[in-house]
N, C-alpha and C positions, 0 to 999 in steps of 0.2 A: 405723282405727276408723270405724265407720259407726253412727250412732244415728238412729233415727226417732222423731219426736215429732209429736203432733197439736196444732194451734193453731186456736183459733176467733177470728174477727174479730168486732167489735162487731155486725155485721149477721147473725151466726150462721154464716157460711161457714167450713167447716173446711178446713185445709190441712195436709198432711203435710210436715214439714220434715226433711230429712236433713242431719245434721252429719257432716263428714269431718275428717280430720287437718288440712286446710287452712283450715277455718272459723275465722275470727277472732271471738272473743266478747269484748265490752267492756262495762263498766259506766260510765255517765256520771254525773258529779257535777253537781248543779244549782247552778251558780255562773256568774258573768259570763264565765268563760273556757271553760266547757263541756268540761272536761278528761275524758278517758277513761282507764280503767285496765283492764288485761287481766284476764279472768276465765276460768274453765274451764267445761266442760259441766255439772259438778255445780252450778253457780250457777243453772241454769235450773230454776225450781221451778214447781209447779202454781199457777196464778193470776197469774204474773208476766207483765206486758205487755212484749212484745218487738217490736223492729223487725228484720225479716230481709230481706237482699238476696241474690240469687243467680239461678240459672237453673233452669228446669223440665227434668225428664227425661222419658223415654218413658212412664213410668207416672203422670205427672201430679203428682209430688212436686217440691217446691222443694229443690234442692241448695244449701244456704246457703254463701255466701262470707263474709258478715258478719252477725253478730247483735249488736244493741245493746239495752241496757235501762237504765233509770234506777236509780241506787243507792237512792233512797228507795223506789221500787216493790219493789226486792229486799228491803229490810228489812221492808216490809209483808207480802210473800209468806212470808218467814221466820217472822214472827209468826203468820201463819195456819196454817203447817205445824205449829207447836208445840202 
């Protein structure tokens, strides 16, 4: 599986992020222990703030190894989609 998504940083810079079968996607709970739970590619919604780690490829895209987002931000993005 290869999925391409565009993300904009707060300063307006756009980055194309490629998800692969090896990309780990996790949602963080806001608590003292900062626990993470696994999530799928369908959890990445428009307007969701994400943190992506990976390496760039020849075309300037970021091939993501890890993507993390906050569970509360996910709920907000879900509400906006509805």
